Every structure is written in C-alpha cells, then in structure tokens.
C-alpha positions as CSV (number, residue, x, y, z in Angstrom):
1,M,-22.9,41.9,15.2
2,S,-20.5,40.5,12.4
3,E,-17.2,38.7,13.2
4,E,-13.7,40.5,11.9
5,P,-12.3,39.5,9.3
6,D,-8.9,38.8,11.6
7,A,-10.6,36.2,13.6
8,K,-12.6,34.5,11.7
9,A,-9.2,34.1,9.6
10,D,-7.4,33.3,12.7
11,R,-10.8,30.7,14.2
12,Q,-10.7,28.7,10.9
13,G,-6.8,28.3,11.1
14,R,-7.4,26.8,14.7
15,D,-7.2,22.7,15.1
16,P,-10.7,22.2,15.9
17,A,-10.0,19.0,17.4
18,P,-6.4,19.0,19.5
19,A,-6.9,15.9,21.3
20,V,-7.8,13.8,18.2
21,T,-5.3,15.0,15.6
22,R,-2.6,14.4,18.2
23,S,-4.1,10.9,18.6
24,M,-3.2,10.5,15.0
25,R,0.5,11.9,15.2
26,I,0.3,8.9,17.6
27,L,0.0,6.3,15.7
28,G,1.5,7.7,13.1
29,L,4.2,7.0,14.7
30,L,4.2,4.0,16.1
31,A,3.1,3.1,12.7
32,E,6.8,4.2,11.0
33,A,8.9,3.2,14.4
34,S,10.4,-0.8,14.0
35,G,9.5,-1.4,16.9
36,P,7.4,0.1,20.3
37,L,8.0,3.5,21.6
38,T,8.2,4.4,25.2
39,L,6.4,7.6,26.4
40,T,9.1,9.3,26.3
41,E,9.8,9.1,22.8
42,I,6.2,9.0,22.1
43,A,6.4,13.0,23.9
44,S,9.5,14.1,22.1
45,G,7.8,12.9,18.6
46,L,4.4,14.9,19.4
47,G,6.9,17.8,21.1
48,L,4.3,17.6,24.4
49,A,4.7,16.7,27.5
50,K,5.1,13.1,29.2
51,S,1.8,14.0,31.9
52,S,-0.6,15.0,28.3
53,T,0.5,11.9,26.0
54,A,0.7,10.0,28.7
55,N,-3.1,10.9,29.0
56,L,-3.6,10.7,25.3
57,C,-2.0,6.7,25.2
58,L,-4.1,6.1,28.2
59,A,-7.1,6.2,25.8
60,L,-5.6,5.3,22.9
61,E,-5.4,1.7,25.5
62,A,-8.6,1.6,26.3
63,A,-10.2,1.6,22.3
64,M,-7.8,-0.7,22.1
65,M,-5.7,1.6,19.5
66,V,-2.9,0.7,20.6
67,Q,-1.6,-1.7,22.8
68,R,1.5,-1.8,25.7
69,V,3.6,-3.7,25.8
70,P,6.9,-4.5,28.3
71,L,9.2,-1.4,25.4
72,G,6.7,0.7,25.2
73,Y,3.9,0.8,23.1
74,Q,2.8,-0.4,19.7
75,L,0.0,-0.5,17.4
76,G,-3.4,-2.6,18.8
77,R,-5.3,-4.8,17.1
78,R,-7.8,-2.6,16.9
79,T,-5.4,-1.0,13.8
80,I,-6.1,-4.3,12.3
81,E,-9.6,-4.7,12.3
82,L,-10.0,-1.3,10.9
83,G,-8.0,-1.3,8.8
84,G,-9.2,-5.0,7.1
85,A,-12.5,-3.2,7.3
86,Y,-10.7,-0.6,4.9
87,A,-10.3,-3.0,2.6
88,S,-13.2,-4.7,2.7
89,Q,-15.6,-2.1,1.8
90,F,-14.6,-2.8,-2.1
91,S,-16.4,-5.6,-3.8
92,Q,-13.1,-7.3,-5.3
93,V,-10.9,-7.5,-1.3
94,R,-14.1,-9.8,-1.0
95,E,-13.4,-11.9,-3.6
96,F,-10.1,-11.6,-3.8
97,Y,-9.0,-14.8,-1.6
98,T,-11.9,-16.8,-2.6
99,V,-10.7,-16.3,-6.2
100,C,-6.8,-17.4,-5.0
101,E,-8.4,-20.0,-3.7
102,T,-9.4,-21.5,-6.6
103,S,-6.5,-20.8,-9.1
104,P,-4.1,-24.0,-9.5
105,V,-0.7,-21.6,-9.4
106,L,-2.0,-18.6,-7.2
107,V,-3.6,-20.8,-4.3
108,H,0.5,-21.6,-3.7
109,E,1.5,-17.8,-4.0
110,V,1.7,-15.0,-1.8
111,V,-1.3,-12.7,-3.1
112,Q,-1.0,-9.3,-2.3
113,V,-3.4,-6.9,-3.3
114,A,-1.7,-2.5,-3.4
115,M,-3.6,0.8,-4.1
116,L,-1.9,3.9,-5.5
117,D,-1.4,6.2,-2.5
118,D,0.4,9.7,-4.2
119,T,3.4,7.9,-4.7
120,E,3.3,4.7,-3.2
121,A,1.7,1.3,-3.2
122,L,-0.1,1.0,-0.5
123,Y,-0.7,-2.9,1.0
124,L,-4.3,-3.7,1.5
125,A,-4.9,-7.3,2.0
126,R,-2.7,-10.5,1.2
127,H,-3.2,-14.4,0.1
128,E,-1.0,-15.7,2.3
129,G,-0.7,-19.2,0.2
130,S,0.1,-23.3,1.2
131,R,4.0,-21.9,0.7
132,S,6.3,-23.0,3.8
133,V,8.4,-20.4,2.7
134,R,6.7,-16.9,2.1
135,F,8.0,-13.4,1.0
136,G,6.2,-10.2,0.2
137,T,5.0,-7.0,2.0
138,P,3.4,-6.9,6.1
139,L,-0.2,-5.0,5.0
140,G,-0.1,-1.6,5.7
141,S,3.1,-0.6,4.4
142,R,4.1,1.3,1.1
143,L,6.7,0.9,-1.6
144,P,7.8,3.3,-3.7
145,A,4.7,2.4,-6.9
146,A,8.2,4.0,-8.9
147,L,10.2,0.7,-8.1
148,S,7.4,-1.7,-7.2
149,A,6.2,-4.7,-9.1
150,T,2.8,-3.1,-8.2
151,G,3.6,-0.3,-7.7
152,N,4.6,0.1,-11.4
153,A,1.0,-2.4,-12.0
154,L,-0.8,1.0,-10.9
155,L,1.1,3.3,-12.5
156,M,1.0,1.3,-15.9
157,A,-2.5,2.0,-16.1
158,M,-1.9,5.9,-16.2
159,E,-1.1,8.2,-19.8
160,D,3.1,9.0,-19.1
161,A,2.1,12.3,-18.7
162,E,0.0,11.4,-15.9
163,V,3.2,9.8,-14.6
164,A,5.3,12.1,-15.4
165,A,3.5,14.9,-13.5
166,L,2.6,12.7,-10.2
167,L,6.5,11.5,-9.9
168,A,8.5,15.1,-11.1
169,D,9.0,15.6,-7.1
170,Q,10.6,11.9,-7.0
171,A,13.3,11.5,-9.3
172,P,16.1,11.3,-8.4
173,F,14.3,7.4,-7.6
174,P,15.5,6.0,-3.7
175,R,18.2,3.6,-4.7
176,L,16.9,0.8,-2.8
177,T,19.0,-2.1,-4.5
178,D,21.9,-1.5,-7.0
179,R,18.6,-2.6,-9.6
180,S,16.1,0.8,-8.8
181,I,15.7,3.3,-11.9
182,R,16.4,6.0,-10.6
183,D,14.7,8.6,-13.0
184,I,10.8,9.0,-14.8
185,P,12.2,8.3,-18.7
186,D,13.2,4.8,-17.7
187,L,10.7,4.4,-15.7
188,L,8.5,5.3,-19.0
189,V,10.5,2.6,-21.1
190,K,9.3,0.1,-17.8
191,L,6.0,0.8,-17.8
192,A,5.6,0.4,-21.7
193,A,7.4,-2.8,-21.7
194,A,4.3,-3.6,-18.9
195,R,1.7,-2.2,-20.8
196,D,2.9,-5.5,-23.9
197,R,3.3,-7.8,-21.8
198,G,-0.1,-7.7,-19.4
199,W,1.6,-7.1,-16.0
200,A,4.2,-5.4,-14.7
201,L,7.9,-7.2,-13.3
202,D,9.8,-6.1,-10.1
203,D,13.6,-7.9,-11.5
204,G,15.5,-7.3,-7.8
205,E,14.3,-3.2,-7.5
206,S,12.3,-3.1,-4.5
207,F,14.3,-5.5,-2.6
208,P,18.0,-7.9,-3.5
209,G,16.6,-11.0,-4.4
210,I,12.5,-10.9,-5.0
211,V,11.4,-10.3,-8.1
212,G,7.9,-9.0,-8.1
213,V,4.5,-9.4,-10.4
214,A,2.2,-7.7,-10.4
215,V,-1.3,-6.5,-12.9
216,P,-3.5,-3.8,-13.3
217,L,-7.2,-4.1,-12.0
218,E,-10.1,-1.9,-12.6
219,G,-11.8,-0.5,-9.0
220,W,-15.6,-2.2,-9.7
221,A,-17.5,0.7,-9.2
222,P,-16.8,4.0,-10.0
223,S,-16.7,5.2,-6.6
224,D,-13.4,2.2,-5.8
225,P,-9.5,2.5,-6.2
226,S,-7.4,1.6,-9.0
227,L,-6.2,-1.4,-7.8
228,A,-3.1,-4.0,-8.1
229,L,-2.8,-7.9,-8.1
230,G,1.0,-8.6,-6.9
231,V,3.2,-12.0,-6.3
232,A,6.4,-11.6,-4.8
233,L,8.9,-14.4,-5.4
234,P,12.7,-15.5,-5.0
235,V,15.1,-14.5,-7.6
236,A,16.4,-18.6,-6.8
237,E,12.7,-20.0,-8.0
238,A,12.4,-16.8,-10.2
239,T,13.1,-18.9,-13.8
240,P,11.2,-17.8,-17.0
241,G,8.4,-20.6,-16.5
242,R,7.2,-19.9,-13.1
243,V,7.2,-16.2,-14.2
244,A,5.0,-16.1,-16.5
245,S,2.6,-19.1,-15.0
246,V,2.2,-16.6,-12.4
247,A,2.1,-13.2,-14.2
248,A,-0.8,-15.8,-15.8
249,A,-3.0,-16.5,-13.4
250,L,-2.1,-12.7,-12.1
251,V,-4.2,-11.8,-15.6
252,D,-6.7,-14.7,-14.9
253,A,-7.6,-13.9,-11.5
254,A,-8.1,-9.6,-12.7
255,A,-10.0,-11.1,-15.8
256,R,-12.3,-12.9,-12.7
257,L,-12.5,-10.0,-10.5
258,T,-12.9,-7.0,-13.4
259,N,-16.6,-5.2,-13.5
260,P,-18.3,-7.4,-16.3
261,L,-20.1,-4.0,-16.7
262,S,-16.9,-2.1,-16.7
263,A,-16.0,0.7,-19.6
264,G,-12.7,-1.6,-19.5
265,R,-14.6,-4.8,-20.2
266,T,-16.5,-3.2,-22.5
267,R,-13.9,-2.5,-24.7
268,D,-12.2,-5.5,-25.0
C-alpha cells in the first residue's frame, strides 16, 4: 500500500535525529558565547526544558565536546581535536607550519590560514611565531570577508561579478572600525588594487590599530577549498618596509604551498 503524499511530505520534513540537532545547537551557542553559559541560559537558547538540556549536556560532556566549569559550560577539548583534524585533511595546512618555520620573515610572525565560508573568512590554522606580543584571530573565528585581509585575499581570486553576487545581501557592510568600507563598489576598488599588488591589505578595517596582510592560496587538489595566508601587524610597526617584507614572504610561502601541477601554476 503506497504512502499518502501528505504523509510522506510530513515524514520527510521531520528532523530525523532531534537529539543530534539539539546537541549541535548547544555547541553553536557555546561557540558564539563570550564565556561559559549556565544550564538555564542554554535551555533558554534552545527553547527546551532544563531537564532535557541537562541530559544533552551530560552526553556532550561524556564525549568531551563540552566541559563543565564553575560558571557553567564551555566547549570541550574534543572540539579542538576535531577542528585540527578537519584542517589537516588539506595537504597545504599540514605543510604550512614547515613553510613558516623555514621562512626568515614568517618564522617570527603569527601567520594564519583561512578559508571562505559563505561571506566570512573562517580561520583554520595558526603559526604562533616567536614574538613576545602576538596578534591574530583565534582558531575557528570568523571575520567578514569584505573587511579582513584574509577575506579580501580569498575574494581577489574571484571575478568582480561573483564577489558582487556573493555579498549583495551583506551591504552595507558592518562598521567594525571607523576605517571599515561599507559598500561593494569600494570593495571592488580594493580588490583591484590587491590583484595588481599580488596581496591584500586590511588597514585597520577589521580591528583598530591592526594592519593585516594576506595572499590567496589555490587549493592543492580540485576538491580542496581555496585558502588564504595572512599576518596581522600592530599599526605602530606596520611601516611600508615591514608590510612589503611580510607580503613578499607570504607570496613566497603561497608559491611553495601551491601544487606545481595546478592550473594556476601551469599558466604562470
């Protein structure tokens, strides 16, 4: 006996694993929070009873996906391991640390790897460098691609029409600092300059007092995402000479991390 169309549609529209979905929402809440969340706050965010939320948190805690602290719950160390495992799937991330350590310039800098996730730059890996004062974005963090150096490096590999279509719903862009650009025409001008230079520049547009320099990195294999390499410098140290030196080192690092058989390398 065949299933009625309305019944079939209703069945397909249901969540096949509500507990998994709710657990993922807990992880999302904790990732977006500025600190630990109490059980009451998590339950409120989910719209669930505290008893149900407590059971979900217990299961996540047993899997080390969350951990209990005096002020509530925060992400557990297993999330770090999974994030690292995701990033290490890509050949370039595995080689990234060696390339930084063998660069006379980058060995001293905080160098980060980012990928484009929808309209944001998502930070996947980080070389800490040797300087005592370090700047950079925590792993797993996101910044608007329109405003950050790594985001601009990812966008500069795209056609202007693609960029405009991708970011059409994002304009005007958020004003993260008083130097943040706000609209797509200004962004396209920035990207044109970045393509001419071969590297992108964030002159205090995403963080006050920080200058970002970044370059695009083509995926090693066709199935790999395009990446970007970036360095953040305090504005007081971002002299034209140092910015140029860091940019040249990043261009060299990207060349060392690019598949010699890639289409881009072949064209060069």
